[in-house]
C-alpha positions in Angstrom: 109.1 45.7 78.6 107.8 43.1 81.2 105.8 39.7 81.0 102.5 39.7 82.1 103.1 37.4 84.8 106.0 37.0 86.9 106.6 33.7 88.0 108.5 31.9 90.2 110.0 29.8 87.3 109.0 30.7 83.9 109.7 28.5 80.4 110.5 30.2 77.3 106.7 31.1 75.9 105.4 33.0 73.2 103.5 35.9 75.2 104.2 39.1 76.2 102.5 42.0 78.0 103.4 45.4 79.6 101.3 45.7 82.6 103.0 45.0 85.9 101.5 42.3 87.9 102.3 40.7 91.3 104.3 37.3 91.6 102.4 34.4 92.2 103.6 30.6 92.2 101.3 28.4 89.7 102.2 25.3 91.4 99.7 26.6 94.2 97.1 25.3 92.0 95.6 21.8 91.5 96.5 21.5 87.6 97.0 23.8 84.4 93.5 24.4 83.9 92.7 25.7 87.1 95.7 28.1 87.1 94.3 29.2 83.9 90.7 29.6 84.6 90.7 30.6 88.2 93.7 33.0 88.1 93.0 36.6 88.0 94.5 37.3 84.9 92.5 37.2 82.1 94.8 36.7 79.0 95.5 33.1 80.1 92.7 31.7 78.8 94.0 33.0 75.3 96.9 30.8 75.4 97.7 28.1 72.3 97.1 25.0 73.5 100.7 24.1 73.1 101.8 26.3 75.3 99.2 25.1 77.9 101.2 21.6 77.3 104.6 23.2 77.7 103.4 24.9 81.0 101.9 21.7 82.6 105.1 19.9 82.1 107.2 22.6 83.4 105.8 23.3 86.6 104.7 19.3 86.9 101.0 20.0 87.0 98.8 17.7 85.7 96.4 18.9 82.4 93.3 18.1 84.6 93.5 16.5 88.1 90.6 13.8 88.8 87.4 15.7 90.3 85.1 14.2 92.9 81.7 15.4 92.5 79.6 13.1 94.6 75.9 12.9 93.7 73.1 11.3 95.9 72.3 7.4 95.4 68.8 6.8 96.4 67.9 3.6 97.3 65.1 1.3 98.7 65.7 -0.6 101.6 64.2 -3.4 103.4 63.2 -1.9 106.8 60.9 -4.4 109.1 59.7 -7.6 108.1 55.6 -7.6 107.6 52.9 -10.0 109.5 50.3 -10.0 107.4 49.9 -6.9 104.9 53.3 -4.8 104.7 52.9 -1.6 106.2 53.2 1.1 103.1 55.3 3.4 105.6 57.7 1.3 107.3 58.3 -1.8 105.4 60.2 -0.6 102.4 61.9 3.0 103.0 63.7 5.3 100.7 67.4 5.8 101.8 69.1 9.0 100.8 72.8 8.5 102.5 74.5 6.9 100.0 76.5 9.0 97.0 78.5 8.2 94.5 81.3 9.9 92.0 79.8 8.9 88.8 82.9 9.8 86.9 85.5 8.0 88.8 84.0 5.1 90.6 86.1 1.8 89.7 83.7 -0.8 87.3 85.7 -3.8 87.6 85.6 -4.4 84.2 81.8 -4.1 84.2 79.0 -1.1 83.7 77.9 1.9 85.7 73.9 2.0 84.8 71.3 4.6 85.9 67.7 3.1 86.7 64.8 3.9 85.2 62.1 1.7 86.1 61.3 -0.8 88.8 59.1 -3.5 88.4 56.8 -4.1 91.4 55.4 -8.1 91.8 53.5 -10.3 93.9 56.1 -12.3 94.4 58.1 -9.8 96.1 56.0 -10.3 99.3 57.5 -13.8 99.6 61.0 -12.1 100.2 60.1 -10.1 103.0 60.8 -12.9 105.7 63.6 -13.8 107.7 66.7 -14.7 105.7 67.1 -17.6 107.3 63.8 -19.2 106.2 63.9 -20.9 102.7 61.9 -19.7 99.4 62.2 -20.1 95.9 64.1 -17.1 96.0 66.4 -15.3 98.4 64.9 -13.1 101.7 65.7 -9.7 101.1 68.0 -8.7 104.1 67.1 -6.1 106.5 68.5 -3.0 106.2 69.7 -3.6 102.5 69.0 -2.7 99.4 66.2 -4.6 97.7 66.6 -5.8 93.7 64.4 -7.1 91.3 63.7 -6.5 87.6 64.5 -3.0 86.2 65.7 -1.2 83.3 68.4 1.0 82.9 70.9 3.0 80.8 74.5 2.8 80.8 76.5 5.6 81.8 80.1 3.9 81.5 81.3 0.7 80.3 84.6 -1.2 80.7 83.1 -4.3 78.7 83.0 -4.5 74.8 79.9 -6.4 75.2 78.0 -3.0 76.5 78.1 0.6 75.3 77.5 3.8 77.2 74.0 5.2 76.3 72.9 1.4 75.4 69.8 0.1 77.8 69.6 -3.0 79.7 66.8 -4.9 81.3 67.6 -7.7 84.1 67.6 -8.3 88.0 69.3 -5.3 89.8 69.7 -3.6 92.9 66.8 -1.1 93.4 68.8 2.3 93.7 69.6 5.1 91.4 73.0 4.0 90.4 75.0 0.7 90.4 77.9 -0.8 89.1 77.4 -4.1 87.7 81.2 -5.7 87.7 79.8 -8.4 85.5 76.6 -8.3 82.9 76.0 -11.9 83.9 74.0 -11.9 86.9 75.5 -14.3 88.7 77.4 -12.3 90.7 74.2 -11.2 92.2 73.7 -15.2 93.0 70.8 -15.7 90.5 71.5 -17.9 88.1 69.5 -17.5 84.9 69.0 -13.9 85.1 72.0 -12.2 83.3 71.1 -8.8 81.8 69.7 -8.6 78.3 70.9 -5.4 76.2 67.8 -4.2 74.6 67.0 -3.7 71.2 64.5 -1.1 70.7 63.5 -1.3 67.6 59.9 0.1 67.7 60.5 2.8 70.0 58.4 1.5 72.9 58.7 3.3 76.3 61.6 2.1 78.2 59.5 1.2 81.0 57.4 -1.5 79.1 60.4 -3.5 79.4 59.5 -4.5 83.0 55.9 -5.3 82.2 54.7 -6.5 78.9 58.0 -6.6 77.5 59.7 -8.4 80.6 59.0 -10.7 83.1 55.0 -10.4 83.1 54.9 -10.6 79.6 57.1 -13.4 79.3 55.3 -15.3 82.1 52.3 -15.3 80.2 53.6 -15.9 77.2 55.8 -19.3 78.2 52.7 -20.1 80.2 50.7 -20.6 77.0 53.5 -23.0 75.3 54.6 -26.4 76.6 53.4 -26.1 80.3 49.6 -25.8 79.1 49.9 -27.2 75.6 46.5 -25.3 74.2 44.5 -26.5 71.3 42.0 -24.2 69.5 38.6 -24.6 70.7 39.5 -25.5 74.5 38.2 -23.6 77.7 40.8 -21.6 79.4 40.1 -20.1 83.0 42.4 -17.3 84.3 42.5 -16.0 87.7 43.4 -12.2 88.6 42.8 -11.4 85.3 43.1 -7.9 85.1 46.8 -8.1 86.8 49.8 -7.7 84.9 50.1 -11.3 83.8 46.3 -12.1 83.7 45.7 -9.2 80.8 48.1 -11.0 78.7 47.0 -14.2 79.3 43.6 -13.2 77.8 44.6 -11.8 74.7 47.3 -14.1 74.0 44.8 -17.2 74.6 42.4 -15.7 72.6 44.7 -15.4 69.7 45.1 -19.1 70.0 41.6 -19.9 69.4 40.6 -20.4 73.2 37.6 -19.9 75.0 38.4 -17.8 78.0 36.7 -17.4 81.5 38.0 -14.6 83.1 37.5 -13.4 87.1 39.0 -10.2 88.8 38.1 -8.4 91.8 36.1 -5.2 90.9 32.9 -4.3 88.2 35.5 -1.7 86.6 38.3 -4.4 85.8 35.5 -7.1 84.8 34.7 -3.7 81.6 38.3 -3.7 80.8 38.7 -7.8 80.7 35.7 -8.0 78.9 37.2 -5.0 76.5 40.4 -7.4 75.9 38.0 -10.3 74.5 37.2 -12.7 77.2 34.2 -14.6 76.8 33.0 -14.5 80.2 34.4 -12.4 83.2 33.0 -12.4 86.5 33.7 -10.3 89.8 34.9 -13.1 92.3 33.8 -10.7 95.2 30.0 -10.7 94.2 29.7 -13.9 92.3 30.3 -17.6 93.1 33.2 -18.6 91.2 32.1 -22.5 91.8 29.0 -21.7 90.4 30.3 -19.5 87.3 32.8 -22.1 86.6 30.3 -24.6 86.5 27.9 -22.8 84.2 30.7 -22.1 81.6 33.2 -24.6 82.0 34.2 -27.5 82.3 38.3 -25.9 82.4 40.6 -27.4 80.0 43.7 -25.0 81.4 43.2 -23.3 84.8 46.1 -20.5 85.0 46.3 -20.0 88.5 47.5 -16.7 89.9 45.6 -16.6 93.2 45.5 -20.1 95.1 43.1 -20.9 97.8 40.0 -21.2 97.4 39.4 -20.3 94.0 42.1 -23.0 93.0 39.9 -25.4 94.9 37.1 -24.4 92.7 39.2 -24.5 89.5 39.6 -28.3 90.4 36.1 -28.9 91.1 35.4 -28.0 87.1 38.2 -29.3 85.4 37.8 -31.2 82.1 39.5 -34.6 81.6 43.0 -34.2 80.8 43.2 -30.6 82.1 45.9 -28.8 83.0 46.9 -26.4 86.0 49.6 -24.0 85.6 50.6 -22.7 89.1 51.7 -19.2 88.6 51.3 -17.5 91.7 49.0 -17.7 95.0 48.3 -14.1 96.0 45.6 -14.7 98.1 48.0 -16.5 100.3 50.8 -14.3 100.4 49.8 -12.2 103.3 48.3 -14.9 105.4 50.0 -16.9 108.5 48.0 -19.9 107.8 47.8 -21.2 104.6 44.6 -22.3 102.7 44.3 -26.4 102.8 42.7 -27.3 99.0 40.7 -30.0 99.9 39.6 -31.8 96.5 43.4 -32.6 94.9 42.1 -36.0 95.1 40.2 -35.1 91.9 43.7 -34.5 90.1 43.5 -38.1 89.8 39.8 -38.5 88.5 40.4 -36.3 85.6 43.7 -37.3 85.0 44.6 -33.8 85.4 48.3 -32.3 85.2 49.2 -29.6 87.8 52.5 -27.8 87.3 54.5 -24.8 88.7 55.7 -22.1 86.4 58.9 -20.1 86.9 59.6 -17.7 83.9 63.5 -18.6 84.0 62.7 -22.3 83.4 61.9 -21.2 79.7 63.7 -18.3 78.6 66.3 -20.1 76.7 63.7 -21.9 74.7 61.2 -19.2 73.7 63.0 -15.8 74.7 64.1 -14.8 71.3 60.4 -16.0 70.0 59.2 -13.6 72.5 61.2 -10.9 71.5 60.5 -11.2 68.0 56.6 -11.6 68.8 55.4 -9.3 71.4 57.0 -6.0 70.6 55.9 -6.4 67.0 52.6 -7.3 68.3 52.2 -4.4 70.5 53.7 -1.8 68.3 51.2 -2.9 65.8 48.2 -2.6 68.3 47.3 -6.2 68.7 48.0 -6.4 72.1 46.9 -3.9 74.6 49.0 -3.1 77.4 47.4 -2.2 81.0 49.5 -0.5 83.6 49.7 1.2 86.8 52.6 3.8 86.6 53.6 5.2 89.9 56.3 8.2 90.4 59.3 8.2 92.3 60.9 5.9 95.0 58.8 7.0 97.8 55.8 5.6 96.1 57.4 2.0 96.6 55.1 1.2 100.0 52.1 2.3 98.3 52.2 1.2 95.3 53.5 -2.7 96.7 49.9 -2.5 99.2 48.0 -1.7 96.1 48.9 -4.6 94.2 48.9 -7.1 97.0 45.2 -5.6 97.8 44.0 -5.4 94.6 44.0 -1.3 94.1 45.9 -1.8 91.0 45.0 -2.1 87.4 47.2 -4.1 85.2 51.0 -4.3 85.7 52.7 -1.9 88.5 55.8 0.2 87.9 57.6 2.4 89.8 59.2 5.1 87.2 61.9 7.0 88.2 62.4 9.5 85.4 59.6 11.0 82.9 61.3 10.7 79.8 60.7 6.8 80.0 56.9 7.5 79.7 
């Protein structure tokens, strides 16, 4: 009677077989399970676990050696500085040269996440400049991965603050997989943009967290708090009213008892904004903005997302003690020469106040209230959400240009997985 396998060195094990087999050395395998599963002797797969453990010790083979399985890690990089409108094919491009070992990449005490959706916003055009030109936020570096507001699922975690399987929102690199050594986004050099672990108690689509439940929604919500101090019966004018922020401002302002004048860039958008409850909506491309505001004003609050001649027309039609919220100036982002507003002296006549709105400035005061209110009202149908969804990183150039020229409706979102829909 012979053992089933003639080994160069044999421990005492509880198996016996009578078939003659050739001499092999198990130590030529990378680990004990490679030997069991890859050798041509199928009876090894029925070994009791305690025998497997004895074999691993006897031959000094690990129970399981580390595997290196590399996964492609696509990313969006800033490829060229645009002059005027970005080129949709060349300004931002997708790079597939990076790869990552998802099982073994060091986390440095942080987390590994898989991105599900990226936000696309007008402010990103301002970041497409040389790095030595100062701005309100750092410029994108040529040849490097861009970053912005994202929602992601946690694959691995080495911090008790975040568990694998949870979802996070915040400022992240626009690549499929990212290691974030600290959930405090200060590691990105962006104070006040720390990651948030999401509590999606209404089971809303995860992509909503880069739109109505993220920065865009927060901007609209905070803008109708202290900075504008709205009072029922006052008149609010909102430009770009069918955009990511504007269409929410319309609804929130109406809920607070304001009269809402709104402008947008197509007849289709005019109909959409009317359906959201605005009192008067006009197409600024076919109507005279100053005349419309004169007929339906004066304006107590101007929520400015456009700048340029629209801001000038609004100033001409202010009420006394009016408030102007400077949130964006999309009409100026692709121009080499800024429009000079010619009537700023009227701010004195009308005792008006003009103030810039940056979303992170108000998060400490209102973020918890926002999370308690907006997801609830959205789930209950009290708020309507307009969005323009693009599928896949390769759509980033098209999506950004659509946003800058007004071809989108509502919030522009770049979705990487269908299950976030």
